[in-house]
C-alpha positions in Angstrom: -3.6 -22.6 -3.7 -2.9 -18.9 -3.6 -1.8 -17.4 -0.2 -2.0 -13.7 0.6 -0.6 -11.3 3.2 -2.3 -7.9 3.5 -0.4 -5.1 5.1 -2.3 -2.2 6.7 -0.2 0.8 7.8 -2.0 2.4 10.8 -1.4 5.7 12.5 -4.3 6.9 14.7 -6.8 4.8 12.8 -9.1 3.8 15.7 -12.2 4.5 13.5 -11.0 2.2 10.8 -9.0 -0.7 12.2 -12.0 -3.1 12.9 -13.7 -2.2 9.7 -10.5 -2.9 7.7 -10.0 -6.2 9.4 -13.6 -7.3 8.8 -13.5 -6.2 5.1 -10.2 -8.2 4.6 -11.7 -11.4 6.1 -14.9 -10.9 4.0 -12.8 -10.4 0.8 -10.2 -13.1 1.3 -12.4 -16.0 2.3 -13.8 -16.5 -1.3 -10.2 -16.4 -2.6 -8.2 -18.5 -0.2 -8.1 -20.0 3.3 -4.4 -19.2 3.5 -4.1 -15.6 4.4 -2.8 -13.3 7.1 -3.7 -9.8 8.1 -0.7 -7.6 9.2 -1.7 -4.6 11.2 1.2 -2.2 11.6 0.8 0.4 14.3 3.0 3.4 13.6 3.3 4.6 17.2 -0.4 5.7 17.3 -1.5 7.8 20.2 -5.2 6.8 20.1 -6.9 3.4 20.7 -5.3 1.9 17.6 -2.8 -0.3 19.5 -5.5 -1.7 21.8 -7.8 -2.6 19.0 -5.0 -4.3 17.1 -4.1 -6.4 20.1 -7.8 -7.4 20.6 -7.9 -8.6 17.0 -4.6 -10.5 17.4 -5.9 -12.3 20.4 -9.2 -13.2 18.7 -7.8 -14.3 15.3 -4.5 -16.3 14.8 -4.4 -15.0 11.2 -3.7 -11.4 12.5 -0.1 -10.3 13.0 0.5 -7.2 15.1 3.5 -5.0 14.6 4.1 -2.0 16.8 6.6 0.6 15.8 8.3 2.0 18.9 8.5 5.4 17.2 6.7 6.9 14.3 8.3 5.7 11.1 5.9 7.3 8.5 4.5 5.3 5.6 7.7 4.0 4.2 9.1 2.6 7.5 5.7 1.2 8.4 5.3 -0.7 5.1 8.8 -2.0 5.4 8.0 -3.3 8.9 4.9 -5.0 7.6 6.6 -6.5 4.5 9.3 -7.9 6.8 6.9 -10.2 8.6 4.8 -11.2 5.5 5.0 -14.9 4.8 2.5 -15.6 2.0 3.0 -16.0 -1.7 1.3 -12.7 -2.6 1.4 -9.4 -0.6 -1.3 -6.7 -0.8 -0.7 -3.2 0.5 -3.6 -0.9 1.1 -4.9 1.6 3.6 -7.3 1.0 6.6 -9.7 3.6 5.3 -10.6 1.2 2.5 -10.1 3.4 -0.6 -11.5 0.6 -2.8 -13.7 -2.4 -2.5 -11.4 -5.2 -1.2 -13.4 -7.7 -3.3 -11.4 -6.2 -6.2 -8.5 -8.2 -4.9 -10.0 -11.4 -6.4 -9.9 -9.9 -9.8 -6.3 -8.7 -9.3 -5.2 -12.1 -8.2 -6.8 -13.6 -11.3 -5.2 -11.1 -13.6 -1.8 -11.6 -12.0 -2.0 -15.3 -12.8 -3.5 -15.0 -16.3 -1.1 -12.2 -17.4 1.9 -14.0 -15.7 2.6 -10.7 -13.9 4.5 -9.9 -10.8 2.8 -6.7 -9.7 -0.7 -5.3 -10.0 -0.8 -1.6 -9.5 -4.4 -0.2 -9.4 -5.5 3.3 -10.4 -8.6 5.3 -9.6 -11.2 5.7 -12.3 -12.2 9.1 -10.8 -10.5 11.0 -7.9 -12.2 14.4 -8.4 -14.2 13.8 -5.2 -11.0 14.7 -3.3 -11.2 18.3 -4.5 -9.5 20.3 -7.2 -6.2 20.8 -5.3 -5.6 17.1 -4.7 -6.6 16.3 -8.3 -4.1 18.8 -9.7 -1.4 17.7 -7.3 -1.9 14.1 -8.3 -1.7 15.0 -12.0 1.5 16.9 -11.7 3.1 14.3 -9.4 2.3 11.4 -11.7 3.6 13.4 -14.7 6.8 14.2 -12.8 7.4 10.6 -11.9 6.9 9.6 -15.5 9.3 12.2 -16.8 12.0 11.4 -14.2 11.8 7.6 -14.2 9.9 6.7 -17.4 7.4 4.9 -15.1 4.2 4.7 -17.1 1.9 4.2 -14.1 -1.3 6.1 -14.0 -1.7 6.5 -10.2 1.7 5.7 -8.6 0.7 6.5 -5.0 -2.7 4.7 -4.9 -2.7 2.3 -2.0 -3.6 -0.9 -4.0 -0.6 -2.8 -4.9 -0.6 -6.6 -5.1 2.7 -8.3 -5.8 4.7 -11.6 -5.5 6.5 -11.6 -2.1 9.6 -13.0 -3.8 10.2 -9.6 -5.3 11.2 -8.2 -1.9 14.3 -10.4 -1.9 15.6 -8.8 -5.1 16.0 -5.2 -3.7 16.0 -3.1 -0.6 13.4 -0.4 0.0 14.8 2.7 1.6 12.1 5.5 1.5 10.7 6.7 4.7 7.7 8.5 3.5 4.9 8.1 0.8 7.6 8.0 -1.9 7.9 4.3 -1.1 5.2 3.6 -3.7 7.3 5.0 -6.5 10.5 3.4 -5.2 8.8 0.0 -5.0 7.6 0.3 -8.6 11.0 1.5 -9.9 13.0 -1.1 -8.1 10.6 -3.9 -9.1 10.8 -2.8 -12.8 14.6 -2.7 -12.6 14.5 -6.2 -11.1 12.6 -7.4 -14.2 9.1 -7.5 -12.8 6.1 -7.5 -15.1 3.8 -4.7 -13.9 0.2 -4.5 -14.9 -2.5 -2.0 -14.1 -6.3 -2.2 -13.3 -8.8 0.5 -12.7 -11.1 0.6 -9.6 -13.8 2.7 -8.1 -12.4 5.0 -5.4 -13.9 5.8 -2.1 -12.3 8.9 -0.4 -11.6 9.0 3.3 -14.7 9.9 5.4 -13.0 10.1 8.8 -9.7 11.5 10.0 -7.3 13.5 8.0 -4.8 12.5 5.3 -1.4 14.2 5.5 0.1 12.9 2.2 -0.2 16.4 0.6 1.3 18.4 3.4 4.3 20.7 2.6 6.6 18.6 4.8 5.6 15.4 3.0 6.1 17.0 -0.4 9.6 18.3 0.5 10.5 14.8 1.8 9.2 13.2 -1.5 11.3 15.5 -3.6 14.5 14.6 -1.6 13.8 10.9 -1.9 13.0 11.3 -5.6 16.4 12.8 -6.4 18.1 10.0 -4.4 16.2 7.3 -6.1 16.9 8.8 -9.6 20.7 8.4 -8.8 20.2 4.9 -7.5 18.1 3.4 -10.3 19.6 5.4 -13.3 
């Protein structure tokens, strides 16, 4: 029977934590009874930690990780992956950018295609606005040019993979570049990566910072370091 760990990185997500938990339970019950929900609090300053703890006390399938300081997306995902114990690992965001019931299809394709990673892409992301759409196009094109990584939507937070992959390499990125790093290192380790398209639901609460100037500068630095490492 398939077993799944889902990792939710959380920074000031008090509006989304409960909804993400409930959506995960609703989506996983038809797939397997052997799952765990890993909620990683990245030193949030709102009610996120309290909500996580209340869910942990209520449901033994919930694992709570609390970063003592803000580690950004990369550090938060590494912290979540470190405590994952199931056969498959899913990474996604608490704002639920896709219908979690799509995971059932992804699990099925992983098995049918004998793949190691399912990396999803958005059918349409124009609802985010012109600037984010243009940014995404050039970023994905740059990644393809630098690493030969033919992935349509490298930073989309829907990646399902076999946990055994994590024993084959060490992830180092601190920021959102961890998506690209994971895919590049998985490919170098011989992983079979497949892609599926899904409907996209943009964030309706809070603010995403993944396109901020500081984040972009950090990504460029990590990109150059990874190119030297996986060349």
